[in-house]
N, C-alpha and C positions, 0 to 999 in steps of 0.2 A: 321890316320884312323878316320873316322867319322861314327856314326851309321846312318842307313837309316831313322829312326824315332826317335825323341826325346820325352821325357815324355810330354812336352807341346802339342805336336801334338796328342798324344794318349788321353790325358785328358784335353780338352779345359777348360779355366777358365770362363765359362758362368754362370752368375747368373740370377736369375729371376728378372725382373723389378719390382720395388716397385710402387704400384699405387699411384697416386697423393694425394689421401686423407689419405694415411698411412705414408707419409713422415714426419719426425720429424726435428725440427730446421729449420724453414723457414720464409720467408717473403711472405705475402699473400695480395690479393687485393679483396675488396668487394665493388661493386658500389650500389648507391641508384637507385631505379627504377623510381622515380618521379622527380629527379633533377640531376644536373651535379656533385654533390659531390660524392666522393669515399673515402673509408677507406683503408689504408695500415697499416698492423700490422705485428708484428713478434712474434713468439712463439717457445717454445721448445717442445710443444705438437704436436700430429698428427694434420694434417689439418682438418680432419673430427671431431675430438674432439673439437678443438677450434671454428670451425664454429657452431657446435652444442651448445656450451656454448653461443655464440652470439645469435643464434636463440631462445634459451630458455629465455634469457634476454629480447629480443624483444617481445616475446609472453606474458611473464609475466610482462612486462613494468618495469623491474628493471633497472632504469636509472643509478644507481650507479655502476652497474657491467659491463656495456658496453656502449661505445660511440655511437655505432649503435642503441642501444635501446633508448638512449637519443635523438638522431636525429629523430628516428621514432615516438616517443611519442610527442616530442615538435612540430613537423611540420605535423604529421599525414601521413608521407610518408611510402612507403613500401621499403624493402631492396630486391635487385635482387640477390637472392641466387644462381640462375642458372648461372650467369656470374662470380661468385667468382672463383678465381684460384690462384695457387702458382706462385709468381713472381720469386723467387729464393730460392734455398736450401742453407743454411749456413753450411759450412764445419766445422768450429771450433767455439764452443760456449765457 
């Protein structure tokens, strides 16, 4: 004998999707708006937190805190924040 419905059918295992900027443990991509160079980094932080740190370093010209800031200050280029995205989420840190 088998039941007509099993518990898995009654209570599906649906989870809310996590937005891209709230994902932790990831590899991300940020391009330069004025040249062909691009930055690929990895972080354990949320994507929005890490890009925010990069943005703050670029605006305040803190070249020691971010390679993106160094590139922006050295060449006078702008970083294309709109095209930044997550390449891959890391499963095991």
